[in-house]
C-alpha positions as CSV (number, residue, x, y, z in Angstrom):
1,X,51.4,83.0,46.3
2,X,54.7,83.1,44.4
3,X,56.4,84.9,47.4
4,X,55.0,82.4,49.8
5,X,56.4,79.5,47.7
6,X,59.8,81.3,47.6
7,X,59.7,81.5,51.4
8,X,59.0,77.8,51.6
9,X,62.0,77.1,49.4
10,X,64.3,79.3,51.5
11,X,62.9,77.6,54.6
12,X,63.8,74.4,53.0
13,X,67.5,75.1,52.6
14,X,67.7,76.7,56.1
15,X,66.0,73.6,57.5
16,X,68.6,71.3,55.7
17,X,71.5,73.3,57.1
18,X,70.1,73.4,60.6
19,X,68.5,69.9,60.9
20,X,70.7,67.6,58.8
21,X,73.7,67.7,61.1
22,X,71.5,67.1,64.1
23,X,69.1,64.5,62.7
24,X,69.3,60.9,63.9
25,X,67.1,58.1,65.1
26,X,68.5,56.5,68.3
27,X,66.0,53.6,68.1
28,X,67.0,52.5,64.6
29,X,69.6,49.7,63.9
30,X,71.6,52.3,62.0
31,X,70.8,55.6,63.8
32,X,72.5,58.2,61.6
33,X,72.8,58.0,57.8
34,X,69.4,56.5,56.9
35,X,67.5,59.2,58.9
36,X,69.7,62.0,57.5
37,X,69.4,60.7,53.9
38,X,65.6,60.5,54.1
39,X,65.3,64.0,55.6
40,X,67.5,65.3,52.8
41,X,65.3,63.7,50.1
42,X,62.1,65.0,51.6
43,X,63.2,68.6,52.1
44,X,64.8,68.7,48.6
45,X,61.6,67.4,47.1
46,X,59.5,70.0,48.9
47,X,61.9,72.7,47.7
48,X,61.6,71.4,44.1
49,X,57.8,71.6,44.3
50,X,57.9,75.1,45.7
51,X,60.3,76.1,42.9
52,X,58.0,74.7,40.3
53,X,55.0,76.4,41.9
54,X,56.8,79.7,41.9
55,X,57.7,79.4,38.3
56,X,54.3,78.4,36.9
57,X,53.6,81.9,35.4
58,X,56.9,81.8,33.6
59,X,56.3,78.3,32.4
60,X,52.9,79.2,31.0
61,X,54.6,82.1,29.2
62,X,57.3,79.6,28.0
63,X,60.0,81.7,29.6
64,X,61.4,79.2,32.1
65,X,65.1,78.5,32.1
66,X,67.3,76.0,33.9
67,X,67.3,76.5,37.7
68,X,70.1,78.9,38.7
69,X,71.1,79.9,35.2
70,X,69.2,83.2,35.0
71,X,71.2,86.4,35.4
72,X,74.6,84.8,35.7
73,X,77.9,85.5,34.1
74,X,79.7,83.0,31.8
75,X,81.5,81.2,34.6
76,X,78.3,81.0,36.7
77,X,76.4,79.4,33.9
78,X,79.3,77.0,33.3
79,X,79.1,75.9,37.0
80,X,75.4,75.3,36.6
81,X,75.8,73.2,33.5
82,X,78.8,71.2,34.7
83,X,76.7,70.1,37.7
84,X,73.9,69.1,35.3
85,X,76.3,67.1,33.2
86,X,77.7,65.4,36.3
87,X,74.2,64.3,37.3
88,X,73.5,63.0,33.8
89,X,76.8,60.9,33.9
90,X,75.8,59.5,37.3
91,X,72.4,58.4,35.9
92,X,74.2,56.8,32.9
93,X,76.5,55.0,35.2
94,X,73.4,53.8,37.1
95,X,71.9,52.4,33.9
96,X,75.1,50.5,33.0
97,X,75.8,49.4,36.6
98,X,76.6,45.8,37.6
99,X,73.5,46.2,39.9
100,X,71.2,49.0,38.6
101,X,68.7,48.8,41.4
102,X,71.4,49.0,44.1
103,X,73.0,51.9,42.3
104,X,69.7,53.7,42.1
105,X,68.5,53.5,45.7
106,X,71.6,52.2,47.4
107,X,71.4,50.7,50.9
108,X,69.7,52.5,53.8
109,X,73.0,53.9,55.2
110,X,74.9,54.6,52.0
111,X,74.7,58.2,50.7
112,X,76.4,57.3,47.4
113,X,73.4,56.0,45.5
114,X,72.2,57.8,42.4
115,X,69.1,59.2,44.0
116,X,71.1,60.9,46.8
117,X,73.7,62.2,44.4
118,X,71.1,63.6,42.0
119,X,69.2,65.0,45.0
120,X,72.4,66.9,46.0
121,X,72.8,68.3,42.5
122,X,69.1,69.3,42.5
123,X,69.6,70.9,45.9
124,X,72.5,73.0,44.4
125,X,70.4,74.1,41.4
126,X,67.5,75.2,43.6
127,X,69.6,77.1,46.0
128,X,71.7,78.7,43.3
129,X,68.5,79.9,41.5
130,X,66.7,81.3,44.6
131,X,69.6,82.6,46.7
132,X,69.8,86.1,45.2
133,X,69.7,88.8,48.0
134,X,72.5,89.7,50.5
135,X,70.1,89.3,53.4
136,X,69.4,85.7,52.3
137,X,73.2,85.0,52.1
138,X,73.7,86.5,55.6
139,X,70.8,84.4,57.0
140,X,72.1,81.2,55.5
141,X,75.7,81.6,56.6
142,X,74.6,82.5,60.2
143,X,72.3,79.5,60.4
144,X,75.2,77.3,59.0
145,X,77.5,78.5,61.8
146,X,75.0,78.5,64.6
147,X,73.8,75.0,63.6
148,X,77.2,73.7,64.7
149,X,76.8,75.0,68.3
150,X,74.4,72.1,69.5
151,X,76.6,69.6,67.7
152,X,79.7,71.0,69.6
153,X,77.9,71.0,72.9
154,X,76.9,67.3,72.4
155,X,80.6,66.5,71.5
156,X,81.8,68.2,74.7
157,X,79.2,66.2,76.7
158,X,80.5,63.0,75.2
159,X,84.0,64.0,76.2
160,X,82.9,64.5,79.8
161,X,81.0,61.2,79.9
162,X,77.7,62.9,80.1
163,X,76.1,61.3,77.0
164,X,72.7,59.8,78.1
165,X,72.9,57.4,75.1
166,X,75.3,54.4,75.0
167,X,76.9,54.2,71.6
168,X,78.9,51.4,70.1
169,X,81.6,52.7,67.8
170,X,85.0,51.6,66.5
171,X,86.2,55.2,66.1
172,X,89.5,56.1,67.8
173,X,87.6,58.9,69.7
174,X,84.3,58.6,71.4
175,X,83.4,62.1,70.4
176,X,81.1,61.9,67.4
177,X,78.1,64.0,68.5
178,X,75.2,63.7,66.0
179,X,77.3,62.8,63.0
180,X,77.9,59.1,63.9
181,X,81.7,58.8,63.8
182,X,84.4,61.1,65.0
183,X,85.9,61.6,61.6
184,X,82.6,62.7,60.2
185,X,82.2,65.2,63.0
186,X,85.7,66.5,62.4
187,X,85.0,66.9,58.7
188,X,81.8,68.7,59.3
189,X,83.6,71.2,61.6
190,X,86.4,71.6,59.2
191,X,84.0,72.7,56.5
192,X,82.0,75.1,58.7
193,X,85.0,76.7,60.4
194,X,86.2,78.7,57.4
195,X,82.8,80.4,57.3
196,X,83.1,81.3,61.0
197,X,86.5,82.7,60.4
198,X,85.2,84.7,57.5
199,X,82.5,86.3,59.7
200,X,85.1,87.1,62.4
201,X,87.3,88.8,59.7
202,X,84.3,90.8,58.4
203,X,83.8,92.3,61.9
204,X,87.4,93.7,61.9
205,X,88.8,96.6,60.0
206,X,89.8,94.2,57.2
207,X,86.1,93.7,56.4
208,X,85.5,97.4,55.7
209,X,84.3,97.9,52.1
210,X,86.5,100.9,51.1
211,X,87.2,99.8,47.6
212,X,84.1,98.1,46.2
213,X,83.5,98.6,42.5
214,X,80.6,100.7,41.4
215,X,77.3,98.9,41.6
216,X,78.6,95.9,43.6
217,X,76.6,94.7,46.5
218,X,78.1,94.7,50.0
219,X,77.3,92.0,52.6
220,X,77.0,93.0,56.2
221,X,77.3,90.1,58.7
222,X,78.0,91.9,62.0
223,X,76.4,95.3,61.7
224,X,78.3,98.5,62.0
225,X,82.0,98.1,62.7
226,X,84.6,100.7,63.6
227,X,87.6,101.6,61.5
228,X,89.9,100.7,64.4
229,X,90.9,97.3,65.6
230,X,88.0,97.0,68.0
231,X,85.9,94.0,67.3
232,X,82.1,94.3,67.6
233,X,80.2,92.1,70.1
234,X,78.7,90.0,67.3
235,X,82.1,89.2,65.9
236,X,83.4,88.3,69.3
237,X,80.6,85.8,69.7
238,X,81.5,84.2,66.4
239,X,85.2,84.1,67.5
240,X,84.1,82.1,70.5
241,X,82.2,79.7,68.3
242,X,85.3,79.3,66.1
243,X,87.4,78.4,69.1
244,X,84.8,75.9,70.2
245,X,84.7,74.4,66.7
246,X,88.5,73.9,66.6
247,X,88.5,72.5,70.2
248,X,85.8,70.0,69.4
249,X,87.6,69.0,66.1
250,X,90.7,68.3,68.2
251,X,88.7,66.0,70.5
252,X,87.7,63.9,67.5
253,X,91.4,63.0,66.9
254,X,90.4,63.0,63.2
255,X,93.6,63.5,61.2
256,X,92.0,63.9,57.8
257,X,89.6,66.5,59.1
258,X,92.4,68.3,60.9
259,X,94.4,68.4,57.6
260,X,91.3,69.6,55.8
261,X,90.9,72.4,58.4
262,X,94.5,73.4,58.1
263,X,94.4,73.5,54.3
264,X,91.2,75.4,54.4
265,X,92.5,78.1,56.8
266,X,95.8,78.4,54.9
267,X,93.8,78.8,51.6
268,X,91.5,81.4,53.0
269,X,94.3,83.5,54.5
270,X,96.7,83.1,51.6
271,X,94.0,84.1,49.1
272,X,93.2,87.2,51.0
273,X,96.9,88.0,51.3
274,X,97.3,87.9,47.6
275,X,94.0,89.7,47.0
276,X,94.7,92.5,49.4
277,X,98.5,92.5,49.4
278,X,98.5,92.2,53.2
279,X,101.7,90.8,54.7
280,X,99.8,90.0,58.0
281,X,97.7,87.5,56.2
282,X,100.8,85.8,54.8
283,X,102.1,85.6,58.4
284,X,98.8,84.2,59.7
285,X,98.8,81.6,56.9
286,X,102.3,80.5,57.9
287,X,101.3,80.3,61.5
288,X,98.2,78.2,60.6
289,X,100.3,75.9,58.5
290,X,102.9,75.4,61.3
291,X,100.4,74.9,64.0
292,X,98.3,72.6,61.9
293,X,101.3,70.5,60.9
294,X,102.5,70.2,64.5
295,X,99.0,69.1,65.7
296,X,98.8,66.6,62.8
297,X,102.1,65.0,63.9
298,X,100.9,64.9,67.5
299,X,97.7,63.2,66.4
300,X,99.7,60.5,64.7
301,X,102.8,59.9,66.9
302,X,102.1,61.2,70.4
303,X,100.4,59.0,72.9
304,X,97.0,60.7,73.6
305,X,94.7,59.5,76.4
306,X,91.6,60.1,74.4
307,X,92.5,57.3,71.9
308,X,94.0,54.9,74.4
309,X,90.9,52.7,74.9
310,X,90.8,51.4,71.3
311,X,94.6,50.9,71.3
312,X,94.3,48.8,74.5
313,X,91.5,46.8,72.9
314,X,93.7,46.1,69.9
315,X,96.7,45.3,72.2
316,X,98.9,47.9,70.5
317,X,100.1,51.4,71.4
318,X,98.2,54.5,70.3
319,X,100.9,55.5,67.7
320,X,100.8,52.0,66.3
321,X,97.1,52.2,66.0
322,X,97.2,55.4,64.0
323,X,100.0,54.0,61.7
324,X,98.1,50.8,61.1
325,X,95.0,52.8,60.1
326,X,97.0,54.6,57.4
327,X,98.5,51.4,56.2
328,X,95.1,49.8,55.9
329,X,93.9,52.7,53.7
330,X,96.9,52.2,51.5
331,X,96.1,48.5,51.0
332,X,92.5,49.4,50.1
333,X,93.6,52.0,47.6
334,X,96.1,49.7,45.9
335,X,93.5,46.9,45.5
336,X,90.7,49.2,44.5
337,X,92.8,50.8,41.8
338,X,93.4,47.4,40.3
339,X,89.6,47.2,39.6
340,X,89.4,50.3,37.5
341,X,90.6,49.0,34.1
342,X,87.8,46.4,33.8
343,X,85.1,49.1,33.6
344,X,86.9,52.4,33.1
345,X,84.3,54.4,31.0
346,X,81.4,54.5,33.4
347,X,82.6,52.4,36.3
348,X,80.7,49.7,38.2
349,X,77.8,52.0,39.2
350,X,77.1,54.2,42.2
351,X,77.0,52.4,45.7
352,X,78.4,49.1,44.4
353,X,81.9,49.3,45.9
354,X,81.2,46.9,48.8
355,X,79.7,44.3,46.5
356,X,82.4,44.6,43.8
357,X,85.3,44.7,46.2
358,X,84.1,41.8,48.4
359,X,83.8,39.6,45.2
360,X,87.5,40.2,44.3
361,X,88.8,40.5,47.9
362,X,86.6,38.5,50.3
363,X,86.8,39.4,54.0
364,X,89.9,37.7,55.5
365,X,92.0,38.1,52.3
366,X,93.7,41.3,53.3
367,X,95.7,42.6,56.3
368,X,97.0,39.0,57.1
369,X,93.4,37.8,57.4
370,X,92.3,40.4,60.0
371,X,90.1,42.5,57.7
372,X,86.3,42.7,57.7
373,X,83.9,43.9,55.0
374,X,85.3,47.0,53.2
375,X,82.4,49.2,52.3
376,X,84.2,52.3,51.0
377,X,87.6,53.0,49.5
378,X,88.1,56.0,51.9
379,X,89.0,58.2,49.0
380,X,86.4,60.4,47.2
381,X,88.1,60.5,43.9
382,X,88.8,56.8,43.8
383,X,85.2,56.1,44.8
384,X,83.9,58.4,42.0
385,X,86.3,56.6,39.6
386,X,85.0,53.2,40.5
387,X,81.4,54.3,40.7
388,X,81.1,56.4,37.5
389,X,84.4,55.7,35.6
390,X,86.6,58.2,33.9
391,X,83.6,60.1,32.5
392,X,82.2,60.6,36.0
393,X,85.5,61.7,37.5
394,X,86.1,64.1,34.6
395,X,82.6,65.6,35.1
396,X,83.2,66.0,38.8
397,X,86.6,67.6,38.1
398,X,84.9,70.0,35.7
399,X,82.5,71.0,38.5
400,X,85.5,71.9,40.7
401,X,87.2,73.8,37.9
402,X,84.0,75.7,37.1
403,X,83.6,76.6,40.8
404,X,87.2,78.0,40.9
405,X,86.5,80.0,37.7
406,X,83.4,81.5,39.3
407,X,85.4,82.5,42.3
408,X,88.1,84.1,40.1
409,X,85.5,86.0,38.1
410,X,83.8,87.3,41.2
411,X,87.2,88.6,42.5
412,X,88.0,90.3,39.2
413,X,85.0,92.5,39.5
414,X,86.3,93.9,42.8
415,X,83.0,93.4,44.6
416,X,84.2,94.8,48.0
417,X,86.0,93.2,51.0
418,X,82.9,91.6,52.4
419,X,82.3,89.6,49.3
420,X,86.0,89.0,48.9
421,X,86.1,87.3,52.3
422,X,83.0,85.2,51.7
423,X,84.3,84.0,48.3
424,X,87.6,83.0,50.0
425,X,85.6,81.2,52.7
426,X,83.7,79.2,50.0
427,X,86.9,78.2,48.4
428,X,88.4,77.3,51.8
429,X,85.4,75.2,52.7
430,X,85.5,73.2,49.4
431,X,89.3,72.8,49.9
432,X,88.7,71.4,53.4
433,X,86.0,69.0,52.0
434,X,88.2,67.7,49.2
435,X,91.3,67.2,51.4
436,X,89.5,65.3,54.2
437,X,87.5,63.3,51.6
438,X,90.8,61.7,50.3
439,X,90.9,59.8,53.6
440,X,87.3,59.3,54.7
441,X,84.0,58.0,53.3
442,X,81.5,60.6,52.2
443,X,78.3,61.1,54.1
444,X,75.2,63.1,53.3
445,X,75.9,66.0,55.7
446,X,79.3,66.6,54.1
447,X,78.1,66.3,50.5
448,X,75.2,68.7,51.3
449,X,77.6,71.3,52.6
450,X,79.7,70.8,49.4
451,X,76.7,71.5,47.2
452,X,75.5,74.3,49.4
453,X,78.9,76.0,49.2
454,X,78.8,75.8,45.4
455,X,75.4,77.4,45.4
456,X,76.6,80.2,47.7
457,X,79.4,80.8,45.2
458,X,76.9,81.3,42.4
459,X,75.0,83.8,44.6
460,X,78.2,85.7,45.5
461,X,79.2,85.8,41.8
462,X,75.7,87.1,40.9
463,X,75.9,89.8,43.7
464,X,79.4,90.9,42.6
465,X,78.1,91.8,39.1
466,X,77.4,95.6,38.4
467,X,73.8,96.6,39.1
468,X,73.2,97.4,35.5
469,X,74.4,94.0,34.2
């Protein structure tokens, strides 16, 4: 029975990774976020029930501990408890909110309500506790990567005008696939691509575990690989997926997502260059930075046919459209920051930004009277500051610091190159998330990937520990 419940829990996180990016209801008034949020709630609740059922013998013996905390090093436990503290601060901010009910359940399409945030933290705790074996990690990462394939195919279909559904969107690119907006699709691909690159690297000679510490656990993603430069067929397939991910991201014209991908790739390659003292990885990081910077400039200042339709509708040129978008974000940030001092300890409450901002700056009061309702500050840290105050922002920052400490501790144990690469991929994926989130609203698919990556880091840290620990 306990094993069956553990299988249900693992099926839960695999289902979330596979279905959440794809899930939407084309017949609903708001097709994407409400359906995804509800799916996330339901699967997380099922996982929690399965976890409780699998722990009943321990509970009866009074041996139960916090989810994820068992068998971890100091930094791993620190990450677990910082997430718990963050969830508690979010609940405190909900109690003291200007609209507690709104902060608790939010609106149908807003993933920043307390229930969704706490569900994300609970999802992390459950996965961190039950993701323990290398085969589970392999399965999860492969599903994470393969789940992007149908999303990419739909994006290419939209590019070619083959979408059977007629969408109404104000995105600069019509390519949004099953994420709802082009910048959300771009951010999703930016977070998944580092994992794909990691799997490709693990199929080359750089992924050979020739220096793992005694008792460490190796992770095999591609099967047997030769010591020469020949890439196994499985790795070549993942390389093709990586190229498709980058191509689809380019079609979204999402600058924040592209910047996130660039930073993520540079972080992954630079970390491995430092870790392994490989000059080739420094060169690859420099190339990634140069190419990423050049593409970012092109996305801003070069007239691109893909974004011309919205520019024509606005009666401005494409470069002017992209510049105006950046200027509008700057205006939002300036006016949102002015609201912080009034409620700095715990903020205004989760999911209250639109209500609070519209009271102080009604529609028509910004951008020379051309603005509409502003429902998000388009900056994750600013949103956290306004929603949960300095305490919430400090708790979220502590989560990121604990995540980095867990990665550093895993590397110090010299777990082998396979785990080295996966730890670097986790750091790169979180870096991509944090960078793009400084320019875009957060959505449930992206926050799920963030919490999932933190849980994978806990699992990698646990696997890097000596067998007799």
